[in-house]
DRENTOR-15559 format. One record per residue (C-alpha): residue number from 0; residue in three letters; x, y, z. Coordinates in Angstrom, 1 decimal, padded with zeros to 4 digits. Layout:
REM DRENTOR-15559
[NUM "ALA" [X Y Z]];
...
***
This chain:
REM DRENTOR-15559
[0 "VAL" [040.8 -006.8 -008.3]];
[1 "LEU" [037.9 -008.5 -006.5]];
[2 "ASN" [036.8 -005.3 -004.8]];
[3 "ASN" [036.8 -003.1 -007.8]];
[4 "SER" [033.9 -002.6 -010.1]];
[5 "VAL" [036.3 -001.6 -012.8]];
[6 "LEU" [039.5 -003.6 -013.5]];
[7 "ASN" [042.7 -001.9 -012.6]];
[8 "ASN" [046.1 -001.8 -014.3]];
[9 "SER" [047.2 -005.0 -012.7]];
[10 "VAL" [045.3 -006.9 -015.3]];
[11 "LEU" [047.7 -005.6 -017.9]];
[12 "ASN" [050.3 -008.1 -016.9]];
[13 "ASN" [048.1 -011.1 -017.3]];
[14 "SER" [047.9 -013.0 -020.6]];
[15 "VAL" [044.9 -014.9 -019.3]];
[16 "LEU" [042.3 -013.3 -017.0]];
[17 "ASN" [041.3 -015.4 -014.0]];
[18 "ASN" [038.0 -016.0 -012.1]];
[19 "SER" [038.3 -012.7 -010.2]];
[20 "VAL" [037.1 -011.0 -013.3]];
[21 "LEU" [033.7 -012.6 -012.7]];
[22 "ASN" [033.2 -010.3 -009.7]];
[23 "ASN" [033.7 -007.1 -011.8]];
[24 "SER" [030.7 -005.6 -013.4]];
[25 "VAL" [032.7 -003.7 -016.0]];
[26 "LEU" [035.8 -004.7 -017.9]];
[27 "ASN" [038.0 -001.7 -018.8]];
[28 "ASN" [040.6 -001.0 -021.5]];
[29 "SER" [043.2 -003.1 -019.7]];
[30 "VAL" [041.4 -006.2 -021.0]];
[31 "LEU" [042.4 -005.2 -024.6]];
[32 "ASN" [046.0 -005.9 -023.8]];
[33 "ASN" [045.4 -009.5 -022.9]];
[34 "SER" [046.1 -012.0 -025.6]];
[35 "VAL" [043.5 -014.6 -024.4]];
[36 "LEU" [040.5 -014.4 -022.2]];
[37 "ASN" [039.7 -017.5 -020.2]];
[38 "ASN" [036.4 -019.3 -020.0]];
[39 "SER" [035.2 -017.5 -016.9]];
[40 "VAL" [035.5 -014.2 -018.6]];
[41 "LEU" [033.9 -015.4 -021.9]];
[42 "ASN" [031.0 -016.7 -020.0]];
[43 "ASN" [030.4 -013.4 -018.4]];
[44 "ILE" [030.0 -011.6 -021.7]];
[45 "LYS" [026.3 -011.1 -022.2]];
[46 "SER" [026.0 -008.2 -024.6]];
[47 "ILE" [028.1 -007.4 -027.7]];
[48 "LEU" [027.7 -004.5 -030.2]];
[49 "ILE" [029.3 -004.8 -033.6]];
[50 "ILE" [029.8 -001.6 -035.7]];
[51 "ARG" [030.3 -001.5 -039.5]];
[52 "LEU" [028.5 001.4 -041.1]];
[53 "SER" [029.6 001.1 -044.8]];
[54 "SER" [030.1 000.3 -047.6]];
[55 "MET" [028.1 -002.6 -049.1]];
[56 "GLY" [031.0 -005.0 -049.7]];
[57 "ASP" [032.7 -004.2 -046.4]];
[58 "VAL" [029.4 -004.9 -044.5]];
[59 "ILE" [028.9 -008.2 -046.3]];
[60 "LEU" [032.4 -009.1 -045.4]];
[61 "THR" [031.6 -008.9 -041.7]];
[62 "THR" [029.0 -011.7 -041.9]];
[63 "SER" [031.4 -014.6 -041.5]];
[64 "LEU" [032.7 -013.0 -038.3]];
[65 "LEU" [029.2 -012.6 -036.9]];
[66 "ARG" [028.5 -016.3 -037.4]];
[67 "GLN" [031.8 -017.2 -035.6]];
[68 "ILE" [031.0 -014.8 -032.7]];
[69 "ARG" [027.5 -016.3 -032.3]];
[70 "LYS" [029.1 -019.8 -032.1]];
[71 "ILE" [031.2 -018.7 -029.1]];
[72 "PHE" [028.4 -016.7 -027.5]];
[73 "PRO" [025.2 -018.6 -028.3]];
[74 "GLN" [023.1 -016.9 -025.6]];
[75 "ALA" [024.5 -013.4 -025.7]];
[76 "ARG" [022.7 -010.3 -027.0]];
[77 "ILE" [024.6 -009.5 -030.3]];
[78 "ASP" [023.5 -006.2 -031.9]];
[79 "PHE" [024.7 -004.7 -035.1]];
[80 "LEU" [024.9 -001.0 -036.1]];
[81 "VAL" [025.0 -000.3 -039.8]];
[82 "SER" [024.2 002.6 -042.2]];
[83 "SER" [020.5 002.5 -043.1]];
[84 "THR" [021.6 002.3 -046.8]];
[85 "PHE" [023.0 -001.2 -046.2]];
[86 "SER" [020.7 -002.5 -043.5]];
[87 "GLU" [019.2 -005.0 -045.9]];
[88 "ILE" [022.4 -007.1 -045.5]];
[89 "TYR" [021.4 -007.9 -041.9]];
[90 "ARG" [017.6 -007.6 -042.1]];
[91 "TYR" [016.9 -011.3 -042.1]];
[92 "ASN" [020.1 -012.6 -040.5]];
[93 "PRO" [019.0 -014.8 -037.6]];
[94 "ARG" [022.4 -014.6 -035.8]];
[95 "ILE" [021.9 -011.0 -034.6]];
[96 "SER" [019.6 -009.9 -031.7]];
[97 "ASN" [018.9 -006.3 -032.8]];
[98 "LEU" [019.7 -004.3 -035.9]];
[99 "PHE" [020.2 -000.6 -035.5]];
[100 "GLU" [020.2 001.7 -038.6]];
[101 "TYR" [022.6 004.7 -038.6]];
[102 "ASP" [021.6 007.7 -040.6]];
[103 "LYS" [024.7 008.9 -042.3]];
[104 "SER" [023.0 012.1 -043.4]];
[105 "GLN" [023.2 013.1 -039.7]];
[106 "SER" [026.2 013.5 -037.5]];
[107 "ALA" [027.1 011.0 -034.8]];
[108 "PHE" [025.4 013.4 -032.4]];
[109 "GLY" [022.3 013.5 -034.7]];
[110 "ASN" [022.1 009.7 -034.2]];
[111 "LYS" [022.0 010.0 -030.4]];
[112 "HIS" [018.4 008.7 -030.3]];
[113 "ILE" [019.8 005.3 -031.5]];
[114 "LYS" [022.3 005.2 -028.6]];
[115 "ASN" [019.4 006.1 -026.2]];
[116 "GLU" [017.4 003.2 -027.7]];
[117 "MET" [020.3 000.8 -027.2]];
[118 "ILE" [020.7 001.9 -023.6]];
[119 "SER" [017.0 001.7 -022.9]];
[120 "SER" [016.7 -001.8 -024.3]];
[121 "LEU" [019.8 -003.0 -022.5]];
[122 "GLY" [018.4 -001.9 -019.2]];
[123 "HIS" [021.8 -000.3 -018.3]];
[124 "SER" [024.2 002.0 -019.9]];
[125 "SER" [026.8 -000.2 -021.6]];
[126 "TYR" [027.6 -003.3 -023.6]];
[127 "ASP" [030.0 -005.8 -022.3]];
[128 "VAL" [032.0 -005.7 -025.5]];
[129 "ILE" [032.0 -003.4 -028.5]];
[130 "ILE" [033.7 -004.5 -031.8]];
[131 "ASP" [034.3 -001.5 -034.0]];
[132 "LEU" [035.0 -002.8 -037.5]];
[133 "GLN" [034.6 000.7 -039.0]];
[134 "ASN" [037.1 002.5 -036.7]];
[135 "ASN" [036.6 006.0 -037.9]];
[136 "LEU" [035.4 009.2 -036.3]];
[137 "ARG" [031.7 008.4 -036.7]];
[138 "SER" [032.0 005.1 -035.0]];
[139 "LYS" [034.3 006.4 -032.3]];
[140 "VAL" [032.0 009.3 -031.4]];
[141 "PHE" [028.9 007.1 -031.5]];
[142 "SER" [030.4 004.3 -029.3]];
[143 "TYR" [031.8 006.8 -026.8]];
[144 "GLY" [030.4 006.0 -023.3]];
[145 "LEU" [028.7 002.7 -024.4]];
[146 "ASN" [031.6 000.7 -022.9]];
[147 "SER" [035.3 001.0 -022.3]];
[148 "VAL" [036.1 -002.6 -023.6]];
[149 "LYS" [036.4 -002.1 -027.3]];
[150 "TYR" [038.1 -004.0 -030.1]];
[151 "LYS" [039.0 -002.0 -033.2]];
[152 "VAL" [039.9 -003.4 -036.6]];
[153 "ALA" [043.4 -002.4 -037.8]];
[154 "LYS" [043.2 000.0 -040.7]];
[155 "ASN" [046.4 -001.4 -042.3]];
[156 "ARG" [047.2 002.0 -043.7]];
[157 "LEU" [050.9 001.2 -044.1]];
[158 "ASN" [050.1 -001.8 -046.3]];
[159 "LYS" [047.8 000.2 -048.4]];
[160 "LEU" [050.3 003.0 -048.9]];
[161 "SER" [053.1 000.5 -049.6]];
[162 "LEU" [051.0 -001.2 -052.3]];
[163 "VAL" [049.9 002.1 -053.9]];
[164 "TYR" [053.2 003.9 -053.9]];
[165 "PHE" [055.8 001.1 -053.9]];
[166 "LYS" [053.7 -001.7 -055.5]];
[167 "LYS" [054.8 -004.0 -052.7]];
[168 "SER" [052.9 -005.3 -049.7]];
[169 "SER" [054.2 -004.6 -046.2]];
[170 "ALA" [052.4 -007.7 -045.0]];
[171 "LYS" [054.1 -011.1 -044.8]];
[172 "SER" [051.2 -012.6 -046.7]];
[173 "ALA" [048.0 -011.3 -048.2]];
[174 "ARG" [045.1 -011.6 -045.9]];
[175 "SER" [041.4 -011.3 -046.7]];
[176 "ILE" [039.3 -008.7 -045.0]];
[177 "PRO" [037.2 -011.3 -043.1]];
[178 "ASP" [040.4 -012.7 -041.7]];
[179 "ILE" [041.6 -009.3 -040.7]];
[180 "TYR" [038.3 -008.7 -038.9]];
[181 "ARG" [038.6 -012.0 -037.0]];
[182 "ASN" [042.2 -011.3 -036.0]];
[183 "SER" [041.2 -008.0 -034.5]];
[184 "ILE" [039.3 -009.9 -031.7]];
[185 "ASP" [041.7 -012.7 -031.0]];
[186 "ALA" [041.2 -012.3 -027.3]];
[187 "LEU" [037.7 -013.5 -027.6]];
[188 "ARG" [038.9 -016.9 -028.9]];
[189 "ILE" [037.0 -016.6 -032.2]];
[190 "THR" [038.0 -019.5 -034.4]];
[191 "ASP" [037.8 -019.8 -038.2]];
[192 "ASP" [035.0 -022.2 -039.2]];
[193 "ASN" [036.3 -022.3 -042.8]];
[194 "LYS" [032.9 -021.2 -044.2]];
[195 "GLY" [032.1 -018.1 -046.3]];
[196 "LEU" [030.0 -015.1 -046.2]];
[197 "GLU" [026.2 -014.9 -045.6]];
[198 "LEU" [023.3 -012.8 -047.0]];
[199 "TRP" [020.1 -014.2 -045.7]];
[200 "LEU" [016.9 -013.8 -047.8]];
[201 "GLU" [013.5 -013.3 -046.2]];
[202 "ASN" [012.3 -016.9 -046.8]];
[203 "GLU" [015.5 -018.2 -045.0]];
[204 "LYS" [015.3 -016.3 -041.8]];
[205 "ASP" [013.7 -019.1 -039.8]];
[206 "LEU" [016.0 -021.9 -041.0]];
[207 "ASP" [018.6 -023.5 -038.8]];
[208 "LYS" [021.3 -023.6 -041.5]];
[209 "TYR" [022.3 -021.2 -044.2]];
[210 "PRO" [021.1 -022.7 -047.5]];
[211 "PRO" [023.8 -021.5 -050.0]];
[212 "PHE" [026.5 -023.5 -048.1]];
[213 "ASN" [024.7 -026.6 -049.6]];
[214 "LYS" [024.3 -025.2 -053.0]];
[215 "ASP" [024.9 -027.4 -056.0]];
[216 "ILE" [027.5 -025.7 -058.2]];
[217 "LYS" [027.4 -026.6 -061.8]];
[218 "SER" [030.7 -027.6 -063.4]];
[219 "GLY" [032.2 -029.6 -066.2]];
[220 "VAL" [031.8 -027.5 -069.3]];
[221 "PRO" [030.7 -023.9 -069.9]];
[222 "GLU" [027.5 -025.2 -071.6]];
[223 "ALA" [026.4 -026.2 -068.0]];
[224 "PHE" [025.9 -022.5 -067.3]];
[225 "GLU" [022.3 -021.8 -068.2]];
[226 "ASN" [022.2 -018.2 -067.0]];
[227 "ILE" [025.2 -015.9 -066.6]];
[228 "ALA" [024.9 -012.6 -064.8]];
[229 "ILE" [027.0 -009.6 -065.8]];
[230 "ALA" [027.5 -006.6 -063.6]];
[231 "PRO" [029.3 -004.1 -065.8]];
[232 "GLY" [029.1 -001.1 -063.4]];
[233 "ALA" [031.3 000.3 -060.6]];
[234 "PHE" [031.3 003.5 -058.7]];
[235 "HIS" [034.8 004.5 -059.8]];
[236 "PHE" [035.8 004.7 -063.5]];
[237 "THR" [039.1 002.8 -063.1]];
[238 "LYS" [037.2 -000.2 -061.8]];
[239 "ARG" [035.1 -000.5 -064.9]];
[240 "TRP" [036.0 -002.8 -067.7]];
[241 "LEU" [035.1 -001.4 -071.1]];
[242 "PRO" [031.3 -001.5 -071.9]];
[243 "GLU" [031.9 -002.5 -075.5]];
[244 "ARG" [034.0 -005.5 -074.3]];
[245 "TYR" [031.1 -006.6 -072.0]];
[246 "ALA" [028.8 -006.4 -075.0]];
[247 "ASP" [031.1 -008.5 -077.1]];
[248 "LEU" [031.5 -010.9 -074.2]];
[249 "ALA" [027.8 -011.4 -073.8]];
[250 "ASN" [027.4 -012.2 -077.5]];
[251 "ILE" [030.1 -014.8 -077.4]];
[252 "LEU" [028.8 -016.5 -074.3]];
[253 "HIS" [025.3 -016.6 -075.8]];
[254 "SER" [026.4 -017.9 -079.2]];
[255 "GLU" [029.0 -020.4 -078.0]];
[256 "PHE" [027.4 -021.7 -074.8]];
[257 "GLY" [023.7 -021.1 -075.4]];
[258 "CYS" [023.3 -019.4 -072.1]];
[259 "GLU" [020.9 -016.6 -071.1]];
[260 "ILE" [022.4 -013.3 -070.1]];
[261 "THR" [021.2 -011.2 -067.2]];
[262 "LEU" [022.5 -007.6 -066.7]];
[263 "LEU" [022.7 -006.4 -063.1]];
[264 "GLY" [023.4 -003.1 -061.5]];
[265 "GLY" [022.1 -000.2 -059.4]];
[266 "VAL" [020.4 003.0 -060.5]];
[267 "LYS" [023.8 004.5 -061.5]];
[268 "ASP" [024.5 001.5 -063.7]];
[269 "SER" [021.4 001.7 -065.8]];
[270 "ASP" [023.0 003.8 -068.6]];
[271 "VAL" [025.9 001.3 -069.2]];
[272 "CYS" [023.5 -001.6 -069.0]];
[273 "SER" [021.2 000.1 -071.5]];
[274 "TYR" [024.1 000.7 -073.8]];
[275 "ILE" [025.2 -003.0 -073.6]];
[276 "SER" [021.7 -004.3 -074.2]];
[277 "THR" [021.4 -002.4 -077.5]];
[278 "LYS" [024.4 -004.4 -078.8]];
[279 "TYR" [022.6 -007.8 -078.7]];
[280 "ASP" [020.6 -009.5 -081.4]];
[281 "PHE" [018.9 -011.8 -078.8]];
[282 "GLU" [016.6 -011.4 -075.9]];
[283 "ILE" [018.3 -010.2 -072.7]];
[284 "ASN" [017.3 -009.7 -069.1]];
[285 "ASP" [018.2 -006.2 -068.2]];
[286 "LEU" [017.5 -006.0 -064.5]];
[287 "SER" [019.7 -003.0 -063.7]];
[288 "GLY" [018.4 -000.1 -061.8]];
[289 "SER" [017.7 -002.0 -058.6]];
[290 "THR" [017.8 -000.2 -055.3]];
[291 "SER" [017.5 -003.5 -053.3]];
[292 "ILE" [020.5 -005.5 -052.3]];
[293 "LEU" [018.2 -008.5 -051.4]];
[294 "ASP" [016.5 -008.4 -054.8]];
[295 "THR" [020.0 -008.4 -056.5]];
[296 "ALA" [020.9 -011.4 -054.3]];
[297 "ALA" [017.8 -013.3 -055.3]];
[298 "ILE" [018.6 -012.7 -059.0]];
[299 "ILE" [022.2 -013.9 -058.6]];
[300 "ASP" [020.8 -017.0 -056.8]];
[301 "ASN" [019.1 -018.0 -060.1]];
[302 "CYS" [022.3 -017.5 -062.1]];
[303 "ASP" [025.1 -020.0 -062.5]];
[304 "LEU" [027.9 -017.5 -062.7]];
[305 "LEU" [028.6 -013.8 -062.2]];
[306 "ILE" [031.0 -011.8 -064.3]];
[307 "THR" [031.7 -008.5 -062.6]];
[308 "ASN" [034.2 -005.7 -061.9]];
[309 "ASP" [035.7 -005.3 -058.4]];
[310 "THR" [032.5 -004.1 -056.7]];
[311 "GLY" [030.0 -004.9 -053.9]];
[312 "VAL" [028.0 -007.1 -056.3]];
[313 "MET" [031.0 -009.5 -056.3]];
[314 "HIS" [030.6 -010.0 -052.6]];
[315 "ILE" [026.8 -010.5 -052.9]];
[316 "ALA" [027.6 -013.4 -055.2]];
[317 "ALA" [030.2 -014.8 -052.9]];
[318 "ALA" [027.7 -014.7 -050.0]];
[319 "ARG" [025.2 -016.6 -052.1]];
[320 "GLN" [027.9 -019.1 -053.2]];
[321 "THR" [027.6 -018.2 -056.9]];
[322 "PRO" [030.9 -018.6 -058.8]];
[323 "VAL" [032.6 -015.3 -059.8]];
[324 "VAL" [034.8 -014.2 -062.6]];
[325 "ALA" [036.0 -010.8 -061.4]];
[326 "ILE" [037.9 -008.2 -063.6]];
[327 "PHE" [040.4 -006.1 -061.6]];
[328 "GLY" [041.8 -002.9 -063.1]];
[329 "SER" [043.3 -000.2 -060.8]];
[330 "THR" [042.9 -002.4 -057.6]];
[331 "VAL" [044.5 -005.7 -056.6]];
[332 "THR" [043.5 -008.6 -054.5]];
[333 "ASP" [046.4 -007.8 -052.0]];
[334 "PHE" [044.0 -005.3 -050.4]];
[335 "GLY" [042.0 -008.3 -049.2]];
[336 "PHE" [038.8 -008.0 -051.3]];
[337 "ARG" [039.0 -011.1 -053.4]];
[338 "PRO" [035.7 -013.0 -053.6]];
[339 "TYR" [035.7 -014.8 -050.2]];
[340 "ARG" [035.5 -018.6 -050.1]];
[341 "VAL" [033.6 -019.1 -053.3]];
[342 "LYS" [034.8 -020.5 -056.6]];
[343 "ASN" [036.4 -017.6 -058.4]];
[344 "ILE" [038.9 -016.5 -061.0]];
[345 "ILE" [040.4 -013.0 -061.2]];
[346 "VAL" [041.2 -011.6 -064.6]];
[347 "GLU" [043.9 -008.9 -064.4]];
[348 "LYS" [047.1 -007.7 -066.1]];
[349 "ASP" [050.4 -007.4 -064.3]];
[350 "MET" [051.5 -003.8 -064.7]];
[351 "ASN" [054.1 -001.7 -062.9]];
[352 "CYS" [051.5 001.1 -062.2]];
[353 "ARG" [049.1 -001.2 -060.4]];
[354 "PRO" [047.6 -000.6 -058.0]];
[355 "CYS" [047.2 003.2 -058.3]];
[356 "THR" [044.6 003.3 -055.6]];
[357 "HIS" [042.9 001.1 -053.1]];
[358 "ILE" [039.4 002.3 -053.8]];
[359 "GLY" [039.3 003.4 -057.4]];
[360 "ARG" [039.8 006.7 -059.3]];
[361 "ASP" [037.7 008.9 -061.6]];
[362 "LYS" [040.4 008.7 -064.3]];
[363 "CYS" [043.6 006.9 -065.1]];
[364 "PRO" [046.5 008.9 -063.6]];
[365 "LYS" [048.8 007.6 -066.4]];
[366 "ARG" [046.2 008.5 -069.1]];
[367 "HIS" [046.4 005.1 -070.8]];
[368 "PHE" [044.1 002.9 -068.7]];
[369 "ASP" [046.0 -000.1 -069.8]];
[370 "CYS" [045.0 -002.1 -066.7]];
[371 "MET" [041.6 -002.4 -068.3]];
[372 "GLU" [042.3 -001.7 -072.0]];
[373 "LEU" [044.7 -004.7 -072.2]];
[374 "ILE" [042.1 -007.2 -070.8]];
[375 "SER" [040.6 -008.7 -073.9]];
[376 "THR" [037.3 -010.4 -074.4]];
[377 "ASP" [039.1 -013.7 -075.0]];
[378 "ASP" [040.8 -013.3 -071.6]];
[379 "VAL" [037.4 -013.3 -069.9]];
[380 "VAL" [036.0 -016.1 -072.0]];
[381 "GLU" [039.0 -018.2 -071.1]];
[382 "ALA" [038.3 -017.5 -067.4]];
[383 "VAL" [034.7 -018.7 -067.9]];
[384 "LYS" [035.9 -021.9 -069.4]];
[385 "ARG" [038.4 -022.5 -066.6]];
[386 "ILE" [035.9 -021.8 -063.8]];
[387 "ALA" [033.5 -024.3 -065.4]];
[388 "GLU" [036.1 -027.1 -065.0]];
***
């Protein structure tokens, strides 16, 4: 192996790579078959590219892994490739070296200039390691030729199909998406630091520590919640709790607990938020229509609780360590998208037709929509009381 610039197949039989690897300028695919890389190999990794293009929640869920990678490779160049639509998530994250924005309106070949920019700034043609957390055609085509040492996240398609069609998980235990991401690169000796997600704001970029991890969470009684945020929207219909129930909920929370209510959502959520706001007889903060992820994060930061459907806003709140009451309809937490390492309560109904999808549908395939219809306002109010304890 010492005389080869690319490692040969003999490496396949080693569970731990030895010092001879240090003399090789490029690690090839054989490294992927080793369960543990030893210190000499880890010390030789100087550049890492992480790829996760979309969507908002999935990108936010990568942030704990980045922190853990940075701890193992404090001096390495760690770059992140993400869709320009979601680049805000990493804009002020001090743990990355360079942020590259992928234009999804173009093909992978149409984004070739980004690859050229990477190669130019590297000073050579490849990264030491690529971690592909997207693992689709776009990411595969883009990363082709940038290096042969690549770790790819498992898609877990069998588990998704088993849950949707047989209502049973094929996994021994439910795993969160951040844990699945971390397990995909076991060979790099990444360890769990037992901390949550991150979404850095502009005024935090020069800090040594992530402020939300020291956040003072209000508890005791619901009256301690001075401002409750409600995010009633979702891209897919079957992920949306009924708008009239959200309106009833807001009135109850305001009248019983004396809290302010803030409505959140993107441009496509403006109509439902506008409808809900007309049902109040008190002043309300309708801040829907935002196109900025960071603006939404800053608003959530000033709230004591978020009540939401199973959407990306849920993960923004988790990253800012704001407690979450999440309402799940057609999806289930077994897919791995429960609010990660933040105080949370899931409101859902056990039904033999759930889950009917892992991403959401435009309509209920059973035509009754009982997964949401059967969740009462009282169910959610009770969850608010429980999370305040």
